[in-house]
N, C-alpha and C positions, 0 to 999 in steps of 0.2 A: 503493499499499499504506499511505500514512499517512508518519507521522514515525518511526517504528519500523523499526530498521535491520534487515536479513535476517542470519539467523544464518550465521556461518562458521566452519566445523570442520573439520579435517581427521582423520579416523580415531576420530572422538570425537564421536558421536551416537548417537540414538535414533529409528528409525524404525518405525512402527506401521503393521501391514496391517487392515485393516476388512472383513471378507467375510461371507458368508453358509456356515454350514455344510453340506457336500456338495456344495459347488462345485467343488472340487477345487485350491482356493486352498492348501491345507497343504503340500503337495509342492513348489507353486511357491515358496512362501515359504522354505521349509526350503532349497530349491535356493538361492535368494538368500543365504541365511546361510551355507552353505557355500562360495559364489563368494567369498566377502569373507575367509572364513577360508583358502580356498587361495591367497589374495592376502598371506597371512601377519599379517593383521591377526585378533586375537582378537574374537570375538563370543560375546554371550550372549544367546541366543533364548529366549523362552516364547510356548508356545502356550497360549491361553485360550479355550476352546470350551464348548459348551453341552452338557447330557447328555441332549439328544434326538439322534436319528439325522442329522436333516435340517431346514433351513431356519430355524434362529435365528441369532443374531448370532454370529459368532466373529472373535476377533482372535490376533494373531500380532506379537509386539513383538521386535525385534532390535535390541540394544545393541552398537554397534560402538565399541571401546573399545581403542585401542594400550596402554593403561595394563594391560590384563588385568583390569579388574574385572569381577566375575561375578555381582553382584547387580543388582537393578533399581535404576536411579538414581532414577526418578520422572521424569514430563514425557515431550513428544514431541516432536521436533524437525523429523519428516516424517512426515504422515497420507496413507496411501494408502487413500481413502474409496471403498471399492466396494458399501457396502452403505446404499443408502437410508433403511433404517429407523432406523439409529444414527448418521445423517448429522449432526443438531445436536451431539450429544453429543461425537462425533469431533472437530469443528471446534473445539468448546469447549476440548477437551484439549491443543491444539496451544500450544505457547510462543509468546510474542509473538515476531515476527520468523520464524517457522517457515514451513512449506513444506505446501500443501496440494496433492496428486495426485488427479485424479479422472476419473471418464468423462463426458467433455463432450457426447456423442452427442446427449443431451436438454438443452437450456438450462436453467439454474436460475436464478431471481431474486437480483437484487444482497443481498437481504435474507440469503439463505443463506452468505454469505460474511462474513467479519471483515476490516476494513481493515487489521489491524496483522499479518496473513499473506500470503506470496506464493501464488498460485493458477497451478498448472499444469492446464490442462484439456488432454486426449487423446480423441479419439474412439475409444474401444476397441470398444463395440460396432458401431460402422460399420465399423470395419476388418475386424473376425470375419466380419460378414456379408458384405462383399465377397467374401471369401476362401473361407470354409466353408459347406457347405450344411446339414450334418447340425448340430441344435440342440445336441447334447451337446458336439461339436468345438469351436462356437463359445464356450459356457462355458467350457471346459477350455482351450483355446487363448489366451482372453483373458488368464488368469494368466500365462501365459507370456510374451505380448505386453508386458504393463507391466513384467515381468521385465527384457525386452530394452531398453525406453525408459528403464529406472532404470540399466543398466549406462551407458547414454551420460550420462544426467544427473548421475551420481553417480562415475564413472570407473571403473567395474567391467570388468574385461576382458573381453568376450565370449567370448574364446577359452577362459577357465576354465569358464565355463558350458556351453560345446560339450564339454569335456571331461569333464565332470561327465555330461552327457547320454550320452556315449559310455560310461561304467561303468556307468549304469543301463540302459540298454538296449542292452547287448550280446548280439548275436545277435538282435536284433530291429529291424533297419535299418531296416522302415518307420518305426517310432515313433521312431525316431531321427531320421530325415528331417524326419520332419512337426514335431518339436520345435524341431529347429535353424532350422525356417523361419519357426515362429512367433516363435522369438526375434530372428529378424533383421527379421521386420516391425516389432517394437516399436523395434528400433535404428536401422533406417532411419527411420522416421517424425520418432523423436526429433530425429536428425540433420537432418532437411531442414525440421521444421517448428516445433519449439519454439525458442523465441528466448530464453526468459527463463531467466537464469542462476541455477544451484543454489550455493550458498554450502557445502553438503556435500560432501566428497570423501572417496573412498576412494583411499589411496595404498599402493603395496606395500611391506611390511615384513617384517621378520623376528622378530616377536615371539609366534609361538606355540610355536616350540622343539619339544620330543618330545614334548609334551601330546597326549593324545589327545580325541575328541570323542564322548561316549557318554551314555546315559541311565542313571539309577539302578537302574532295574528290571533291564534287562539285566545291568548290572555285578553287583547282587545275586544273580542266577540264577548267573553265572559264579563267582561267589565259593561259592556252596552246591556246583557241581560240584567244586570244584578242593579245597572242604572236606570232600568225601565224602559228601555226602548222595546217599542213592541211593533215596529215598521220595519224592514230593511229592504231595500231596491238596489238591484246591482246589475252589472255587466260583467262577464267573466273578462279578466285582467290581470297579468302575473305584474307584480307580486302580492295581489291583495286579495285574489279569488278564495282562498281557503279562510279569511274573516268571514264571509258569508255562509261558507261551508260549517264553519266551527259554531256560529249565531244557530245554524239550523239544527246542529246537534244538540246543543244547550237547551235552545228553546224545547226539542222533543223532549227533554229529560225535565225541563223545570216548568214550561209554560203549558202544558195539558190539562186541564181539569181531571182530576183522579175520577170523579163520580160520573160526569157527562162525557168526556173524551174530546171536549172541545177544545180546538185550538185558540189559545190567547195571544196570538200573534199572527202578522202575516210577512212573508217573506216573497217578494217578487223579481224573479230573473227576467229584466225588461230585454227588448230589443235591442236597445242601445244604451249610451250614456245619458243623451238627452232626457229619454225616456225614464230612466232610474232616477236622476235628480228631480224631475217632474213628479214622480209619484211620492218622494221624500218631501218635496214641498208643499204637496197638496196636504199629505198626512200632517206634517208639521202646521199648517194652518188651523186644520181642524182640531188640533190639541194633542196629536199622538205625538209620542217621541220616536222620531224617525232618524235613519242614518244610511248613508251610500258608503260602501267600502270600493276604491279605487286604487289609481297610479296616476302619474302626471299627464300622459294624454287624455285620459278620461275628464280630469280637473278642466283641461284646454276645452273639452266639448261642454262642459258643464257650465262654461265661465257665465253665459246671458242668465241662466235660472239664477246661478249664486248671486249676480247682481241683483235680479227681482227679490229674493229672499233678503237682500242686505236692507233695501231701499222699502219694502213693504214691511219689514221687520218680522220675518218669519224665522222661528226656531229650526234649525236644521243642523245636523252633524254630519261631517264627510271626515274619512277614515283614509288619508292619502299616504300610501305604502310606496314611498318614493323609488325610483328606479332611476338607470343612466339615460339621458335623454341629448341632445332634443329628438322631435319627431319619435318615430318607434325605439330610437336609441338602444340601449342596451338591456332587454326585459328582465334579463336574469343576473343583472349586476347592481351594486347598492350605490348611491348616491344621494347626498342633500340637495339636490337642485332646483328644488320647486320651491323654495323659501319666498323668494319675491313673487313668483306668478301668484301663490295663495294669499300672502299678505294683500295685493292689492289687485286679486282677480275679479274680472268684470272691467266694461268701460266705465268712465266717468271717474269721480272720486270716490273710492271704495277703501276701507281698512278692515280688515278681518282677523280676527280672534285665532292665533296658532297655539297650539300645546307641544311640546318636544318632549317626549319621554326617553328615558336612557336606556330602559329596558324592560322585559314583560311584565314586571312588576307594578311600573308606571305606565304602560300601556293599559292595565287593569284598572288602576286608578284614574287616569286619565281619561279613559273612554268615558266611565262614569261621570267625572266632573266636567266633561263636554256635553254631555245632554242636560247636566245642571246649568251650566253657562250658556247654552244656547237659549233654554227657557227663561232665566233670570235676563239675560240681555236681549233677546228677541232678535237673534242674529243669527248667521252661520257661524260654526265654529269647527276648526281643523283641528284633527289629530293627524301629527307630523311625524308617520314612523318612518321605516326604510326596510328594503327587503334584508338588509343585516340583522337589524331587530325581530322581524317580523316573518322571516321564514327559517331563520336558525334557532336550534333550541339554547337556551341560556340559562346558567343556575340563577335564582333570583330570590329574593324573600317571598315566604308566603304571603298570598293574596288575605287581605283582611276585610270584612265588611261589618258593620254595626247595624244590626237588625232592626234598631231603634231610629236609624237616619230616615228622614224623610227628604224625598224628592223637593228640591227648589223649583217651583212652578213658576217662581216670579210674580210680576203684577197682574194677575186675573181677577178682572171684575166679576163678582157674583151677581146672580140674579135678584138677591136681595139688597144690594147695594144700589143696584140700577133702580129698583121700585122704591127706595128710599129718595129718589131724586138725584143722587149723585151725577156729578156732570162726568160725562164722558166724551174726552175728546182723543181719538184714537193716537193721533201723533203729537200730543199735547204732553210737554215736559211741566209736570205740577209737583215735583218732588225735588228737582235741582240736579238731578243725576243722569239726564238726558233721557231717561229710559220711560215711555209712556206705561200708560194700561190698556190692555187689551181684554176682548171678551173673546171666550169660543162660541162657535155655530151653536146656536140652538139654545143660548144661555137665558134668555127672554123672548117672550112672543112679540115684543113691539119695541124693546129699547136695546139699545148696545149694539146693534146692527151697524154695518159699515162695509164700503166699498174698498174691497183689495185692487190697489192698481201699483203697476210699475212706473206710471208715469207721475208729475208732480200734484202736489195738492195742499192743503193748509192742514192746519191742527186739527180740524175736525173730519179728516179724510175727504174733503169736498174737493174735488177737481180745479185746479188753480195753476196758471203760468204766471202767477204774479212772481216778480223778482222776491221782493221782502217774504211771502210765504217760502218759496225756495231756500232762501238763505236761512231762515228760521229752523227748517227742517235739517240742512246740512250742518248747521253749528250744532244744532241737538245732537246730531249724530256722532259728532266729534266729541261733545260733553260724554256721550255714553261710552265712546271707546276710551276716554280717560277714566271712567268709573271703571271698564274693564281691568285697567290696569291693577286696580287693587284688589279685584276680585278673582283674578289667574293665579296659578302656581307660582309662588316666589321664587326667585334664583337662589342658588345653594352657593355660598360663600367658604373657601377654603384658604386659610391664612397660611401665609409661609411662617417658615419658624423664627424669622425676623424681618424687622420691617424692611420693606423694597421699593422700588420705584417702577418695578416690572410687575404686569399683569397679564393673564391668559383668560379669554373667555372660549367658551365651547358650548355645545349644545348636544343632543340625541345619541347617536349610534356612536360619537366620538369618545363618548364620557369612559369607556372601560380603557381604550389605550392612554387617554389624559391623564387618568389617575397612576398609571403604572409609569406613564412618562415623567410626571411630577416628581415622583420618587426617584428616579435614574437621575433627573436633572440635579435634585436636592444633594444626592450623592455626589456629584461632578461641582458641587459650590455654587449652583445656580437657582436661585430661589424667588419663587414668583408666587404673588397671590393668585388666587384660581376662582372664576365665577361661571357657574355652570347655569346657563340661561333655560329656563321650564317653561316661558311663554313669550309671547307678543300679543298685545304691546307691552312694551317694557315697564317694569315697576320703577319707581324712583332711585332705588337702590342700583340700579345699572348706572344711572347718569353719577352716582355718587362714587361708584368704583372707578368709572374713566376720570373723575376728578381727581381722585386721589393717586393715580399712577400717570408716569411720564410716557410709557412705552405699553402700549398691551396688544398682545398677540391675539389673532383673532383665526382659532383654529377651525376649518370645516374641509366639508366633502364635496366640493364643487369648484369649477374653474373661474367663475367671476366672483368670489368672494361675495356671495349676496348677504350672508349675516352682517357682514362688515357694512356693505352697502345701506342695510336698513337700519344700523345704529348711526351711520351718517346723515341719512335722509331724517332719522326721527327724531333723534337726539341733539342734532347740529354737531356731532363729534368731529374733531379734527382729524382730517385724513391721516394725515402726517403721524399722529399719534398710533393708529390701528395699522399693524403690522400684520399681512395676509400670510397665513400657513395653509396650503390650498394642496389638498389629495384627491385625485378624480378619474382614477384609472379603472374605477368600478369595483376593485376590490377593497374591502373594509381596511381603514386607517390604521397604521401599527404604532405602537410606543415609540419603536426605532425611528420611524420617520419623524414622529414629532420631536424628539430629542435631538436630532442631526440637523431639522429645520431650525429650531429655537437656535440652538447652539451655532450654528454657521452664521444665523444672522447677527447674533450677538457678537461674534467674531470681526465680522465685516464692519459692524457699526465701531467697535474698538478701534478697528485698523484704520478707519476713515477718520475716527477722533484725532489718533495718534498723528496721522498725516496733516491734518488742518491744523494741531497745536504746531508741528514741525515747521509748517510753512509760515506760522505768525512770528515765530522765532527766527528764521531767515530773514522776512520782512523786517 
């Protein structure tokens, strides 16, 4: 292997599987990750897959980390190379001293290997051909065979994998037996034939605690159930489709009357995104809590309806699981690239409430909060997740719900209040917070009705194109937006160990990598105060954070520094103060990337400062 020493690590390494989409590898790789998790060792897996159905390359990366880091680290310590098409790139990705595990049924020339990595060959195809006659079985069980071999090589207990099989194939004994057989084919071969030691080991620990392992889309769907949503309308689009599917599953469990069998929910798979948002707007106007899950292209199509809901002041919730763009972009890659589009969606002067969850736990909490905020503020509210949070399973705190919690329906005038002669101006600010009172259809037989329109009107919902009436409404909507800043989830501040003029702002799925990067930067003597944004409009504490720091890095996963633009536009922040740290190749950002970017910029600034001082002295 040359002079490079092999990597040695216990419960702290990255293993990556390079497969072909449609080969059945995803379930086997997930099984591998869950087995390590069952041994009490935290894992952070990420599935990187193509947007076609079958045949293109796919990768599954598992970070094994007893310290509990949930972001991508960057780099690969062991590559399970099962795809000849991507062989060269996969081998090149390995860290020096890493391990290359591959199917050695067909010999490869020495030029295909690196001298600084340890190579472990196993004739997987030959083994499966000898045992299975069916071509599909040969392909599927090859994945289980390599999982068995990895159990032996890495110290994973096969019994744990068998227990997972038992849970997965309960009542399907034939499938259970065949999978266990394939597992032991791999285990037995590795014990008897592979002599090369592997320095990466999994050792039992107790570091998972009471955390749960769940994806953000499922969490958001459950949050909608607990948050009182009764209507969902959607059109399938990656990576948000599983939100609606999970909502269907949870409603079937929790929203069917056990006595009558009556469904207490409505889920509509519409013919397109325009129809789905139309259903949601109609449901919201009628008093239902309604939402639509979608992604960037869907938001583009929905923008006129979003403007209607904003101006007619109809509560709706949109769950935007962001992906790479523009156009159809990269449907199966992650980005935070819809921030500006959603903040100002639709034509004219609009501003919308955005929530930025960092993990599945906050997807659950913020989904329920979004429904409350939509009702309280009578406006569209966006839950801004992305593919990394939405489609990847992540360890997070267990969900909690107070059964005594009451839904915040906001300012809804009752029939009794109308009957008592209370003045009802649908678009009138009577409380000084910009939020008018509304009535629900059918509240009173003769009072409290109004005409819902997307065109201009006065405070009593009467059609008007008078300038003063338009200005009144538009300024009241701004006042309502200011009120929203006091109601949305507040930012989370992490102070540096010592006072510093350096700060960093980040949000959403950047959070796991950012937390690890902050610790690494501090170990290198670079201390930053950190502010995690959780919502737009920005609360007052964001302005205070900017005012308290000379330089603030803004870390985000898009090309155009969209959150930075929003900070400049909304808070009149000095653009020179806000330093871009941008990652947008479609993969989740890594701690290594953040550390390198901030370190490089600080080094460049110091060099420029030193050069400036030198020039002054010369002059």
